[in-house]
C-alpha positions as CSV (number, residue, x, y, z in Angstrom):
1,M,0.0,0.0,0.0
2,K,1.2,3.5,-0.8
3,I,-0.1,6.5,1.2
4,G,0.7,10.0,0.1
5,F,1.0,13.1,2.2
6,L,0.8,16.3,0.1
7,F,2.2,19.7,1.0
8,N,1.1,22.1,-1.7
9,H,1.5,25.7,-0.6
10,D,3.7,28.7,-1.1
11,Q,4.9,28.6,2.5
12,V,5.8,26.0,5.1
13,H,3.2,26.6,7.7
14,Q,1.2,23.4,7.1
15,V,4.1,21.0,7.3
16,A,4.0,20.7,11.1
17,H,0.3,19.7,11.0
18,A,0.8,16.5,9.0
19,L,4.4,15.5,8.8
20,P,4.4,14.1,12.3
21,I,1.5,11.9,11.2
22,A,3.5,10.6,8.2
23,L,6.4,9.7,10.5
24,A,4.1,8.0,13.0
25,L,2.5,6.0,10.1
26,A,5.9,4.9,8.9
27,Q,6.8,3.8,12.4
28,R,3.5,2.0,13.1
29,A,3.1,0.3,9.7
30,P,6.6,-0.2,8.1
31,S,5.1,-2.3,5.4
32,I,3.3,0.8,4.0
33,E,5.2,3.1,1.7
34,V,4.7,6.6,3.0
35,V,5.2,9.1,0.2
36,V,5.7,12.8,1.1
37,A,5.0,15.0,-1.9
38,T,6.0,18.7,-1.9
39,T,5.6,21.3,-4.6
40,N,8.6,23.5,-4.1
41,A,12.1,23.4,-2.8
42,R,11.1,25.5,0.3
43,L,8.6,22.8,1.4
44,T,11.1,20.0,0.7
45,A,13.7,21.6,2.9
46,E,11.2,22.1,5.7
47,V,10.2,18.4,5.5
48,V,13.9,17.4,5.7
49,R,14.6,19.9,8.5
50,M,11.7,18.6,10.6
51,A,12.1,14.9,9.9
52,G,15.8,14.9,10.4
53,A,17.3,11.5,10.5
54,R,13.9,10.0,10.1
55,T,13.7,11.3,6.5
56,A,15.0,7.9,5.4
57,E,11.7,6.4,6.5
58,L,9.8,8.4,3.9
59,T,9.8,8.5,0.1
60,L,10.2,12.1,-0.9
61,V,8.8,13.4,-4.2
62,E,8.8,17.0,-5.4
63,L,6.0,17.7,-7.8
64,G,6.1,20.5,-10.4
65,L,4.3,22.0,-13.3
66,R,4.8,19.9,-16.4
67,R,2.4,21.3,-19.0
68,P,3.7,24.4,-21.0
69,M,0.4,26.2,-20.6
70,T,0.4,25.9,-16.8
71,R,3.9,27.1,-16.6
72,L,3.1,30.1,-18.8
73,L,0.1,31.0,-16.6
74,A,2.2,30.7,-13.5
75,R,4.9,33.1,-14.9
76,G,2.2,35.7,-15.7
77,L,-0.1,35.5,-12.8
78,E,1.7,33.9,-9.8
79,W,2.4,37.4,-8.4
80,A,-1.2,37.6,-7.3
81,L,-2.9,34.2,-7.8
82,P,-1.9,30.7,-6.6
83,V,-1.6,29.3,-10.2
84,T,1.0,26.7,-9.2
85,K,-0.9,25.5,-6.2
86,I,-4.0,24.7,-8.4
87,G,-2.1,23.6,-11.6
88,V,0.0,21.0,-9.8
89,Y,-3.0,18.7,-9.5
90,R,-3.8,18.5,-13.2
91,D,-0.1,18.3,-14.2
92,N,0.5,15.3,-11.8
93,L,-2.7,13.2,-12.1
94,D,-0.6,10.1,-12.8
95,F,1.2,10.5,-9.4
96,F,-2.1,10.9,-7.5
97,A,-3.7,8.0,-9.4
98,G,-0.8,5.8,-8.3
99,L,-1.6,6.3,-4.6
100,D,-3.9,4.1,-2.4
101,A,-4.8,7.1,-0.2
102,L,-3.9,10.8,0.1
103,V,-3.5,12.8,3.4
104,V,-3.8,16.6,3.0
105,T,-3.8,19.7,5.2
106,E,-6.0,21.9,3.0
107,K,-9.2,21.7,0.9
108,T,-7.9,22.5,-2.6
109,S,-7.0,18.9,-3.0
110,L,-10.7,18.1,-3.4
111,I,-10.2,19.2,-7.0
112,L,-8.9,15.7,-7.6
113,K,-12.4,14.4,-7.0
114,T,-14.6,17.2,-8.1
115,R,-12.8,18.2,-11.3
116,Y,-10.7,15.2,-12.3
117,G,-12.9,12.4,-11.0
118,L,-10.3,10.4,-9.1
119,G,-11.8,7.9,-6.7
120,L,-8.8,8.3,-4.4
121,P,-9.6,8.2,-0.7
122,I,-8.6,11.6,0.8
123,V,-8.0,12.3,4.5
124,H,-8.1,15.9,5.7
125,T,-5.9,16.7,8.7
126,R,-6.8,20.4,8.7
127,H,-4.3,22.9,9.8
128,G,-4.9,24.9,13.0
129,A,-7.8,24.8,15.4
130,G,-9.2,28.3,14.9
131,D,-12.7,29.7,14.8
132,R,-13.0,31.2,11.4
133,A,-16.2,30.3,9.5
134,I,-14.2,29.2,6.4
135,G,-12.8,26.3,8.4
136,F,-16.3,24.8,8.7
137,N,-17.7,25.3,5.2
138,R,-19.4,22.6,3.1
139,A,-16.1,21.7,1.4
140,S,-15.1,19.7,4.5
141,A,-17.9,17.2,3.7
142,G,-16.1,16.2,0.5
143,F,-13.4,14.3,2.3
144,D,-13.5,10.6,3.0
145,Q,-12.2,11.1,6.5
146,V,-11.5,14.2,8.6
147,L,-9.0,14.3,11.5
148,V,-9.9,16.9,14.1
149,S,-8.1,18.2,17.2
150,G,-11.0,18.3,19.6
151,P,-14.8,18.6,20.3
152,K,-15.2,22.1,19.0
153,I,-14.0,21.2,15.5
154,R,-16.1,18.0,15.5
155,E,-19.3,19.8,16.6
156,R,-19.0,22.6,14.1
157,L,-18.2,20.3,11.2
158,V,-21.3,18.3,11.9
159,A,-23.6,21.3,12.5
160,E,-22.3,23.7,9.9
161,A,-20.6,21.6,7.2
162,Q,-22.9,18.6,7.5
163,V,-20.0,16.2,7.8
164,D,-21.1,12.7,8.6
165,P,-19.9,12.0,12.2
166,A,-18.7,8.6,11.1
167,R,-16.2,10.3,8.9
168,I,-14.6,12.3,11.8
169,S,-11.8,11.1,14.0
170,T,-10.7,13.1,17.1
171,V,-6.9,12.7,17.3
172,G,-5.6,15.7,19.2
173,Y,-3.1,18.1,17.6
174,A,0.0,16.6,16.0
175,K,1.8,19.9,15.9
176,F,2.0,19.9,19.7
177,D,4.1,16.7,19.5
178,L,6.9,18.9,18.2
179,A,6.8,21.5,21.0
180,P,10.0,21.7,23.1
181,E,9.5,21.1,26.9
182,R,10.8,24.5,27.8
183,P,9.8,27.8,26.1
184,P,12.5,29.2,23.8
185,R,14.0,32.6,24.5
186,L,15.1,34.9,21.7
187,P,18.4,36.9,22.0
188,F,16.7,40.2,22.4
189,Q,14.7,38.9,25.4
190,T,17.8,39.0,27.6
191,N,16.8,42.6,28.4
192,G,14.2,41.1,30.8
193,K,11.3,43.1,29.4
194,P,7.9,41.4,28.8
195,T,7.5,40.2,25.2
196,V,4.3,40.8,23.1
197,L,3.7,38.7,20.0
198,Y,1.7,40.6,17.3
199,N,0.3,38.0,15.0
200,P,-2.1,39.5,12.4
201,H,-4.0,37.4,9.9
202,P,-3.6,38.0,6.1
203,S,-7.2,38.2,5.1
204,P,-8.0,41.9,4.4
205,H,-11.6,41.8,5.6
206,L,-10.4,40.2,9.0
207,S,-6.9,41.3,9.6
208,S,-5.8,44.2,11.8
209,W,-2.7,44.8,9.7
210,F,-4.1,46.9,6.8
211,R,-5.8,49.5,9.0
212,H,-3.9,49.5,12.2
213,G,-0.7,47.4,11.8
214,R,1.8,50.3,11.5
215,A,0.2,52.1,14.4
216,V,0.9,48.9,16.5
217,L,4.6,48.9,15.4
218,D,4.8,52.7,16.2
219,H,3.4,52.0,19.7
220,F,6.2,49.6,20.5
221,L,8.8,51.8,18.7
222,H,8.0,54.6,21.1
223,D,7.1,52.6,24.2
224,D,10.1,50.3,24.8
225,R,8.9,49.0,28.1
226,Y,7.9,45.9,26.1
227,N,9.6,43.7,23.5
228,L,7.6,43.1,20.4
229,I,7.8,40.0,18.1
230,F,6.1,40.9,14.9
231,A,5.4,37.6,13.3
232,P,2.3,37.8,11.1
233,H,0.7,34.9,9.3
234,V,3.4,33.8,6.8
235,M,1.1,34.6,3.8
236,L,0.6,38.2,4.7
237,F,3.8,39.4,3.0
238,H,4.3,36.5,0.7
239,R,3.0,38.4,-2.4
240,K,2.6,42.1,-3.2
241,Y,-1.1,41.7,-3.0
242,V,-3.3,39.6,-0.7
243,V,-6.3,38.1,-2.4
244,T,-8.9,36.3,-0.2
245,I,-11.3,33.6,-1.5
246,D,-13.9,33.4,1.3
247,R,-14.9,37.0,0.7
248,L,-13.4,38.4,-2.5
249,R,-11.1,41.2,-1.4
250,I,-7.6,42.4,-2.5
251,D,-5.2,44.6,-0.6
252,R,-1.6,45.4,-0.4
253,P,0.4,44.7,2.8
254,G,3.1,47.2,1.8
255,L,6.7,47.3,3.2
256,I,8.1,47.4,6.7
257,D,10.1,50.6,7.3
258,Q,13.7,50.1,8.3
259,R,13.2,52.0,11.6
260,Y,11.2,49.1,12.9
261,H,13.9,46.6,12.0
262,D,16.5,48.8,13.7
263,A,14.6,49.1,17.0
264,P,16.4,47.0,19.7
265,N,13.1,45.9,21.3
266,I,11.4,44.8,18.0
267,H,12.0,41.5,16.3
268,I,10.4,41.1,12.8
269,D,9.9,37.8,11.1
270,L,7.7,37.7,8.0
271,G,8.0,34.0,7.2
272,S,10.7,31.9,8.6
273,S,10.2,28.4,10.1
274,A,10.1,30.1,13.6
275,S,6.8,31.7,12.5
276,T,5.2,28.3,12.0
277,D,6.8,25.9,14.6
278,M,5.5,27.6,17.8
279,T,8.8,29.3,18.6
280,Y,7.1,32.7,19.0
281,T,3.8,31.5,20.5
282,M,5.9,29.8,23.2
283,A,8.5,32.5,23.7
284,A,6.0,35.4,24.1
285,D,4.5,36.6,27.4
286,I,1.5,38.4,25.9
287,Y,-0.5,37.7,22.7
288,L,-1.8,40.5,20.4
289,G,-3.8,39.5,17.4
290,D,-7.1,39.4,15.5
291,V,-8.4,36.0,14.1
292,S,-5.3,33.8,13.6
293,S,-5.7,30.2,14.8
294,Q,-2.3,30.6,16.5
295,I,-4.1,32.1,19.5
296,Y,-5.0,28.5,20.4
297,E,-1.4,27.4,20.1
298,F,-0.5,30.3,22.4
299,L,-3.1,29.1,24.9
300,H,-1.3,25.8,25.3
301,R,0.2,27.7,28.2
302,P,-2.4,30.3,29.2
303,R,-1.1,33.9,29.3
304,P,-2.5,37.4,28.8
305,C,-4.1,38.2,25.4
306,V,-5.3,41.3,23.7
307,F,-7.4,41.4,20.5
308,L,-7.5,44.3,18.0
309,D,-10.9,44.6,16.2
310,S,-10.2,46.7,13.1
311,H,-13.5,46.1,11.5
312,H,-16.0,46.7,14.3
313,A,-17.1,43.0,14.1
314,S,-20.2,41.8,15.8
315,W,-18.2,39.3,17.8
316,R,-20.0,38.8,21.1
317,G,-21.7,35.4,21.1
318,N,-20.3,34.8,17.6
319,P,-18.5,31.4,17.4
320,N,-16.2,32.7,14.7
321,Y,-14.8,35.0,17.3
322,A,-14.9,32.7,20.4
323,H,-11.3,33.3,21.1
324,W,-11.9,37.0,21.7
325,S,-13.3,36.1,25.1
326,A,-9.8,35.2,26.2
327,G,-8.8,38.8,26.8
328,P,-9.7,42.5,26.3
329,V,-10.8,43.6,22.8
330,I,-9.9,47.1,21.5
331,T,-10.8,48.9,18.3
332,D,-8.1,51.5,18.4
333,P,-4.3,51.0,18.8
334,A,-4.3,54.2,21.0
335,N,-5.7,51.9,23.7
336,L,-2.9,49.4,23.5
337,R,-1.1,50.5,26.6
338,A,-4.2,50.3,28.8
339,A,-5.3,47.0,27.2
340,I,-1.9,45.3,27.7
341,E,-1.7,46.4,31.3
342,W,-5.3,45.3,32.0
343,A,-4.7,41.9,30.4
344,Q,-1.8,41.3,32.8
345,V,-3.6,42.6,35.9
346,A,-6.8,40.6,35.1
347,S,-5.0,37.5,33.9
348,A,-6.6,35.4,36.7
349,R,-10.0,36.6,35.6
350,Y,-9.4,35.3,32.1
351,L,-7.7,32.1,33.0
352,P,-10.9,29.9,33.3
353,T,-12.1,31.1,29.9
354,Q,-8.7,30.4,28.3
355,R,-8.6,26.9,29.7
356,A,-12.1,26.2,28.6
357,L,-11.4,27.5,25.1
358,F,-8.3,25.3,24.9
359,D,-10.0,22.2,26.2
360,H,-12.9,22.6,23.8
361,S,-10.4,22.9,20.9
362,F,-8.0,20.1,21.8
363,D,-8.5,16.6,23.0
364,L,-5.1,15.6,24.2
365,T,-4.1,12.3,25.8
366,Q,-1.0,10.6,27.0
367,E,-0.7,9.0,23.5
368,P,1.1,11.4,21.1
369,S,-1.4,13.0,18.8
370,A,0.5,12.0,15.6
371,M,0.3,8.3,16.7
372,R,-3.5,8.7,17.3
373,A,-3.9,10.2,13.9
374,A,-1.8,7.5,12.2
375,R,-4.0,4.8,13.9
376,A,-7.1,6.7,12.7
377,V,-5.9,6.7,9.1
378,L,-5.1,2.9,9.3
379,D,-8.5,2.2,10.8
380,F,-10.2,4.2,8.1
381,L,-8.4,2.4,5.3
382,E,-9.7,-0.9,6.6
383,R,-13.3,0.2,6.2
384,P,-15.3,-1.1,3.3
385,E,-16.0,2.4,1.9
386,A,-12.3,3.1,1.8
387,L,-11.5,-0.1,0.1
388,L,-14.2,0.7,-2.5
389,S,-12.6,4.0,-3.2
390,A,-9.2,2.3,-3.5
391,A,-10.7,-0.1,-6.0
392,D,-12.0,2.8,-8.0
393,T,-8.5,4.3,-8.0
394,A,-7.0,1.0,-9.0
395,G,-9.3,0.9,-12.0
396,E,-8.2,4.4,-13.0
397,K,-4.6,3.2,-12.7
398,A,-5.3,0.3,-15.1
399,A,-7.1,2.5,-17.5
């Protein structure tokens, strides 16, 4: 049997959500060939970095664009649109048809079923445990099996995406398996000042960056009682323009002035591995953000949080903003100083809510989450409906 794990993105932030499962599967079922497919050199390097010596347990494949027309479109439009991300499916149908199952972190892979008609069983690991509505849209029901981190995700998938409960496995959060036992410390934190992590989302209709981001940087530039880690979602500055699909919107993130880079109390990272492997969510003392799912990774160890509402959202009682109950919410960066101070003073008041949010999002046990997920994948593949899909794929191979 050959099981593929696909990492098809411009950035590396999804690797940590599924690679531990691939390694656990290779360990649990050595007779299965575990194929890790990437679509650019950056992703390949991240897989090798994270797997280390265990890379030898995997079969690594780097997929690319093979049709001249797809390559031409990518050269002309990649600056704004993910042409490569979509085109790689059509250009590598023979690879996907050669698998017995595919494990993915995002929903674009459903194009293999909806557009190209493959009967390939596809398992969705998801990436992150956030509250945004797009995470629970009807596309989730297109997967043969969905691995979820905890009861919140399961409940919303059933209620909002109409996913069959029998197709959902609760497995914890494989990314937590990679977390170091002790929080890392960055060199600039030796000054002993409390450190704030500012982690804005890329979507223009949800992010605090486009309206208020530079005011946030200015605040810490002029008030150096705190350190600031500015580590936005890695896709915010990946292209000159940010285009969102869940609500059509385009905006330009712009550039970061050198004065912010030069400030001794400000650390800026627009997309390294440290932005995606929980280095910053573990190192910071205070979280400042909007709708990023990284808030839940930060709450692995409850600490003060502040949320910046740049769009006057109707957030109270809204499940898409449930995490905003973990700390004070402000609508103007002019109130940052008071909000940060209050979040620290009132941390005990928010602690029960933070713990409840975390426990609703993650079902963690003594068994590593990646091993639970690997077991769920194997259990799924033994079911009759999975075998039927595999038979359909085998027929496509023969054809």
